[in-house]
N, C-alpha and C positions, 0 to 999 in steps of 0.2 A: 381511625384510631383516636382522634381527638374527641369525636362524638362519644365513643365508648368510655373514654376517661371522664367526660362530663357526666354521663349516666352513672358511672361508678361512684363518683363523688355525691351525686344527688341521692342515689340509693342508700349510701351509708348515712347521709344526713337524715333521710326520712326514717330509716331503721332506728336511728338513735332517738328521734322525736317520738315515734310510735311507741318505743320501749318505755320512755319516760312517761308518756301519756297513759299507757297500760298500767304501769306500776302505781301511778297516782290515782288511777281509777279503781284499783282493787278494793278499796274500802267501801265503795258504793255497791259492790256486788252482793247479792243475796243468794244464799245457797252454796253448798260446797261444790257442786258440779260446775257452777259458773266460774269459780276460782280456778278449777282445773282447766277450764277452757282458756282462761287468761294466761295461766302458766304455760300451757301448750303453745299458745300464741307467742309468748316471749321466747320460748325455745326455738320456734320457727323463725322469728325475726333474727335471733342470734345466728342461726344456721345460714340464713340468706346473707347476713352481713359478711360472713367469712367465706362464702362459697361463690367464687366467680361472679362477683356482683357487677362486673363490667358488661355482662351480656344483656342485650335489650329484653330478652324473655323474662328477666328477673322483675322488671317493672310490672308485667302482667301478673306474675305471681304475687307481687307485693300488693297491687291494687285489689286483686281478688281476695287476698287474706284480710285486707283492711275492710272491704265491703262485708265480708262474712262476719268479721268481728263486730262491726256496727249492727248487723242484723241480729246477732246473738244478744248484744246489749239491749236492743229494742224489744226482743222477745222476753227477756227477763226483767226489763225495767219498763213497764207499761206506762209510757208518757209520750204525748204528742210532741213535746219539745225534742225528745231524743231522735225523732225522725229527721230533724234538721241536719244531724251529723252525716246523713247520706250524701249531702252535698260535698263533704270533705274529700272522699276518694276522687270525685269528679274534678275538684280543684287541684288535687295532686296530679291528676292526668293532664290538666292544663299546664302545670309547671314542667311536666315532661315534654311538652310541645308535641304530643302525639294525638292524632285525631281518632284513630280506631278505638283505643281504650275508652275515650269519652263517649262515643256512640254506644259501645257495649254497656258501659256503666249506666248510661241514661235509660236504656230500655230495661236493664236489670233492676235499677232503682225503682222504676215505675211498677214493675211486677211485685217487688218486695213491699213497697208501700201499700199497694192495693191489697196484698195478702194480709199485712198487719192490720189495716183498717177493717178488713172483712172479719178477721178472727178476734180482734181486740177492741172493736168499736164500743162495746158496752162497758168496757173497763176503764176508758179514758176519763180523766178527772173533769173535763168540761166537754161540751157538745162540739163535735167535729163535723162542721157542715160541709155540704158539697162545694160551696164557694171557697172554703178554706182549701179543699183538695185541688180545685181548679187553679187557685192562686199559686199553690205550691208547684203544680205541674207547669204553670206558665213561667215561674221563677227558674225551674230546672231547664225548661226549653230555652229561655233567654240566655241563661248561663252557658249552656252547651252550644247553642247556635252562634252566640257572640264570640265565644272562645274559638270555635271552629273557623269562622270567617277571619278572625284576627290571626289565627295560626296560618291560614292559607295566604293571607296578605304578607305576614312575616316571612313565610317560607319562600314566597316569590321574591320578596325584597332581599332576603339573605341569600337566595340562590343567585340573584344577579351580582350581589357583592362577592359571593364565593367564586363565581366565574371570573369576575374582575381580579380578585385576589389570586386565583389560580393562574390567570394569564400573567399577572405581575410576577408571581413567584417563578413561573416558567421562564419569563424573560430574564429575571434576576439570576435564576439558576443557570440559564444559558450563557448569560454574560459572565458569571463567575466561572463557569466551566471553560469558556473561551480564554478568560484571563489566566486561569490555572494552566490550561494547555500551553498558552504563550509563555508563561513563567517557567513551566517545566521543560519545554522544548526549545527555549531560546539558546542560541549558540554562544551568546555573550554571557559572561558571569553577572548575576544579579544578586545583590545582598541588600537587605533592609535593616537599618539600625534605628534604635530608639534614641531619645535625646541624651541619654547617658552613654552613648556609643556602644551599647550592647546589641548583639545581633538578634533580630526578631525572626528572620526567615532568609534562606538562601535557596538557590535552584541547583539542579545537578551540574550545570556548567561551572558554577562556583566551586563545587567539590572537586571537579576534575582539574580546574585551573590552579587552585590554591592548595589542594591536597588535604584539606580539612573535611571530615565527615560531618553531616548536618547535626547528628546527635551530640557531637563533641562541643559544638560552639553555640548552640541556641541558648540565649540568655546570658552569654559570656562576652567579655571584652578581650578579643584576641589580637595579637600584632599582625597586621596585614601590610604594613609599609616598612620600607627599609629604614634602619636606624638613623641614617643621615637625613631622611626626609620626614622624620617624626614630627619635628616642630612645624614644618610647613603644612603637614596634614592636619595637625591640631588647629592651626590658624584657619585653614580652609573650612574645617568642620564648624568652627564658631561663626564664620561668615555665612555658611549655609543655614545655621540656626537662626540667623538674623534675616533670612529671606533670599540670600544670594544663591547662585547656581553656577556650576562649571560644566562646560561642554567640551568633550574630546581633549581633555587635559592630558598631556604626556608626562608620566612620572615613573618612578620605580617602586614596585610592590614586592612583597616578600611571601614566599610559600611557607608551608608548615615546616619543611626541612631546613629553612633558613636561606635558601637560594633566592636571589633577587632576579627580577626580569623586568623588561620594559613594558609598561602598561599604558593603555589609553583609557581614561575613566571619564564618566559623566556623573556628577553629583547633583541631586535635585532634592528639594524639600517636599514632604508629603503633608497635605492639609486634610483635616476632616471636613464634614459638611458645614460646620460653623466657622470655617476659615482659620482654625487654630492649627499650628504646626505640631504634628504628632510623631513624625519619623523622618528618616533620610533614606533615600535610595541611591545605591552606587552600582552603576553598570560599567563593567571593565572588560577589556580584552587584551590578550597577549599580542604585542606588536614587535616582539623580538626579531621575527623574520623580516618584518617591514624595515626595522632599523638596520638590520644587517644588509638588506637589499639596497637601502639608501646609501650605506657606507660603501658597498661595492660599486654602486653607480657613481658615487663621488670619486672613489679611487680610479674608476675607469675614465672619468672625465679628466682627472689629473694626469693619467697616463696618456690620454689623447692629446692634451695640451702640451705635455712634455715631448711627445712624439712629433707634434707639429713644429714645436720650437726646434727640435733636433734636426728635422728635415730642412727647415728653412735657414737655420743659423750655422750649423756645423760646416757646411760646404763653404759659406762665405768667410768663416773664420780661418779654415785650414789653408785657403789659398794665400792670404798674406802671411800666415804663420810659416808656411813652407819657405817663402822668400826670406823672412827674418831668420829662420833656423839655419838656412844655407849660409848666409853671410856670417852668422855667429860662429858656425863650425869652422869657416875659413879663418876667422880671426883667432880662434882658439888653437889653431895649428902652430901659432907663434907664441910660445910661453914668455918670450922676452918683451912682448908689447906691453905698454904701461897700464893698460886697462884689462889685463888678463883675468884678474880675480873677479872683476865685475862682469866680464863677458861669460865666464864660467857660471856665475850665478844666474845670468840671463838664460843660458842654455838649459840649466836645471829647471827653471821656471817654465821654459817653453815645453820641456818634456812633461811637466806636470799639467800644463794646459792641454797638451795632446792626449794625455791619459783621461782627463776629464771629458774631452770631446769624444774619445773612444767609448767611454761608458754612456755618454749622452746619446750616441748614435744607436745604441742597442734599443732605445725607446722608439726610434723612428719606425714608422709603418708605411708601406710594407718593407720587410727586409728578407733576404734570402735565408732559408732554413734548410739544414741537412739532417733531417730527423731520421733516426734509426733506433732499433732496440739495442740496449746495452745493459750490462750487469751493474746495477747500482751499488751492490756490496763491494765489488772490485773498485769502482770509482771512489767510494768512501775510504777504502783501505789506502788507495794511492794518495789521497789528500792528507790523510792522517800521517802517512809516512813522510810526506813533503814537509809538514810542520814539526816533525819530531825533533830535528836539531834546535829549532827556535824554542820549543817547549823545554828541552833539556837545559838550554842556556839560561832560561828564566826560572827554572825550578818548578815548572808546572807539571802536575801529574795528569796524564790523559788515560782514562779508562774507557773500555768499550764493552758493551753488552749487546752482541749481535745474535739474535735468536732465530735466524734463518740463514741457510747456506747461500742461496742465490735469490735475487729479486730483479727481474728484468722489467724495465720501464721503457717507454717510447718517447724519444725527444732528442735534443742535442746534448751530447755528453759534455762538450766543452762549456756549454752554458750551466749545466748542473755543477760542474767543477767550480765555476765562478761563484755559484751560490754557496757551496760548501766552504770555499776559501773566505768569502765575505763573513759567514757566520762564525767560523773558527777564529778568524782574525779579530772579529769584534769581541769574542770571548776572551782571547788572550789580552787584548788591550784594556778590558774591563777589570782584569785581575791585578791585585796589588801584592799581597803576601799570602804564602801558603796556598798557592793556586791549585785548583782542581777543575778539570773539565771531564764531564761524564757524557758519553754518547751511547744512546740506547736505540736499537733498531728492532722493531717487532712487526708482526703482521696478524690480521684477524681472519676470520673465516670468509669474509667478503673480499679477500685479496686486496685489502687496503694497507699499504705500507706506512708505518708511523716511525718517524725519526725525531728523537729528542736530543738537543744539545744543551746541556746544563752547565753553568759555571757558578762559582761562588764569589763573583766579583762585586763591584760596588752597587750594581743594580740600578734601577730607575724608579722614579715615582710614577703614579698612574697617568698623570698628564703627559709626561715624556714618552711613556710606553705607547700611548695612543697616537703619537705623532711620528713614530719611527719610519712609517711607510710614506710619509709626506715628502714630496720632492724638495731637495735642497735643505732638508732639516737634518742637522747633525749636532752632536755634543763634542765632537773632536775639533781640535784647533786646525788641523790640516785636512779634515774630512770634506768630501764633496756633497754629501747629503743625498747621493743617488744610489748607493750600494743596496740598501734594504728595499728601495722601491724597485730596482731592477731585479732583485732576488724574488720579490713577490710576483713580478710579471713572468719570470721564468717558471716559477712553480705553478702559476695559473695556466700557462701554456702546456704544462705537463699534466693538466687535469687535476691538480691538487690544491691544497690550501696551506697557508702558513699562519701560525699564531704565536704571540709573544706574551709570556707571563713574567713579570718582574716585580721585585720588592726592594726598595731602597735599603742598601746595607746588607742584603742577603744574597742576591744573585739574580740571574736571568735564565729562563728556560724558553728555548725556541722549539716549536713543534711543527713538523711538516708531515702532511698526509697526502699520499699519492696512490693511484691504482697501479698494480704490478702483477706480474705472472712469475710463478716459481720456476718455470722452465721456459727457455727461449723457444719461440714458435714462429 
């Protein structure tokens, strides 16, 4: 294709030159018929100029027409000097770098010159000797043979260069293809940014992770980091522009719909062949599941530690506490003793210690379990009825939206009651004025029961909400800090999950998800 384009350009150039040459030569023609020949030749050149001039066969037509034109000129202009123009088509054939046209023109020119000398020798203005003819033939032979040898040498040289170039192109194409395949099929998100933070290219994994389509963001600056991390991201970008790089940095990125997720990113500068920084590459992956697994592992370790502490300490504490509690109860039988009010206070605190130890023992592993199927809806109704007097006393409105008749789950009902008591009690204690508690219980097609307990209490900030399942963490003056941790353990043993969403000054929503069956089986 490139060779054809070169031929096309050469053909058009030569057509133009020959046309100008013919027009300038018209005034030297003698006779009306010769002018007609020139005009016909101009029409032919114009036709060849616009008719598929990229085809190699055009050069044969062009050279033939040029040779015929020079022959006609020599016939009508009897001059030995005009025979020199027969060299011109051969020179044009040399420029085309074609051997066959030169050989054909060489023998054709010899025949034409011999014919002209034979028919017009008597009319030449000076004597045309045999030596002149031989010299002219030698000149033609040298021109043709030298050009052919030069062309063969050039063809061999260019052939070797073409092979090398073809091999390099093949390697480059193969390398680019492998890089493109890697870019398109990489499971990690890859984005390339220019120095103005505009996106140059993204791969399909980026589109899937961030939700942006490639056509939407190429050449644009789009928000890909969470608002709270914007300043840190800009500072990192400036450092990378100065040659720094970041590997496996954990941060929070933002999708097209505004949701944030935990991301692990690698930011690297991209340099050109001269060593100048031209772009930045960002490779990122979603590590939300990894972070969740780490949190679950951490929580499991906390439960393990708490269980080991419970198993080792609870027994040792209860033995002396039993002795102390017995003597205090004996002392409190006599209201007239001088330290009655103090001993009563000690008894209440001993009861509190015993309650803490009872909750603590739930975390001990192993412990006996009496699991069976029970109706969760009935259990929920019983707990709501239990708290109704306290709710009425504090003016708190309890509303229920239970969208299924029965939901049977497998586990210990007493433990589930403890979870519901903890959650509703926490909601009551968080409410100040105009209290409302809304309980919603639904189920999806996968038989996953979802329970939401929502209150309009004082709520919690993000840092507090993240610590509610930590052992011994509490915001209450008399709290043990074990209730939510125990609740999470019980829900986990039921094959479910528990989540907390809270906003300071607005309220708290606790969500429980557990597998269930609509009918007992």
